[in-house]
C-alpha positions in Angstrom: -20.7 25.5 -0.9 -20.0 21.8 -0.7 -18.2 20.0 -3.5 -18.4 16.4 -4.4 -16.1 14.3 -6.7 -16.6 11.3 -8.9 -13.6 9.3 -10.2 -13.8 7.0 -13.3 -10.6 5.0 -13.3 -8.8 3.3 -16.1 -5.2 2.0 -16.4 -3.7 5.2 -17.9 -6.1 8.0 -17.1 -8.8 9.0 -14.7 -11.8 11.2 -15.3 -12.4 13.5 -12.4 -15.8 15.2 -12.2 -16.6 17.9 -9.5 -20.2 18.9 -8.7 -21.7 21.3 -6.2 -24.3 20.5 -3.6 -27.1 21.3 -6.2 -25.7 18.7 -8.7 -24.3 21.4 -11.0 -21.1 20.3 -12.8 -18.2 22.6 -11.9 -15.4 20.8 -13.6 -14.5 17.6 -15.5 -11.0 16.8 -16.4 -8.8 13.8 -17.4 -5.7 13.2 -15.4 -3.1 10.5 -15.1 -4.1 7.5 -13.0 -1.6 8.2 -10.3 -2.4 9.2 -6.7 -0.5 12.4 -7.1 -2.3 13.5 -10.2 -5.7 12.6 -8.8 -5.0 14.3 -5.5 -3.9 17.5 -7.2 -7.2 17.6 -9.3 -9.1 17.2 -6.0 -7.1 19.9 -4.2 -7.9 22.4 -6.9 -11.6 22.2 -5.8 -11.1 21.6 -2.1 -12.6 21.1 0.2 -14.2 18.0 -1.2 -17.1 16.8 1.0 -17.1 13.3 -0.4 -15.5 11.5 -3.3 -16.8 8.3 -5.0 -14.8 6.0 -7.1 -15.8 3.0 -9.2 -14.9 -0.4 -7.9 -12.3 -2.4 -9.7 -8.8 -3.9 -9.3 -7.1 -0.5 -9.1 -9.5 1.1 -6.7 -8.0 0.1 -3.4 -4.4 1.1 -4.3 -5.6 4.4 -5.8 -7.8 5.2 -2.8 -4.9 4.5 -0.4 -2.5 6.5 -2.5 -4.7 9.5 -2.8 -5.5 9.5 0.9 -1.8 9.3 1.8 -1.0 12.1 -0.8 -3.7 14.4 0.5 -2.9 13.8 4.1 0.9 14.4 3.7 2.0 17.9 4.6 3.0 20.1 1.7 6.5 21.6 1.8 6.5 25.2 2.8 8.2 27.7 0.5 11.1 29.5 2.2 11.0 33.2 2.3 14.2 35.2 2.6 14.2 38.2 4.9 
């Protein structure tokens, strides 16, 4: 099932809403307005087919930061034999 995200930015927090391909709301949560916090909220519902974000002064920096955060490889946990 495809998931879509909508982001409502403000200086301190961002509302992240996830819907499915039928428009049914799956989750809505408030996170800090940092690329890491937003990326983590999106990862919990991945894969996200498309995300939309309101336009404003913070949008370009947040979009770039989230893209860089999501695309960066996660550290692997080391297992001991």
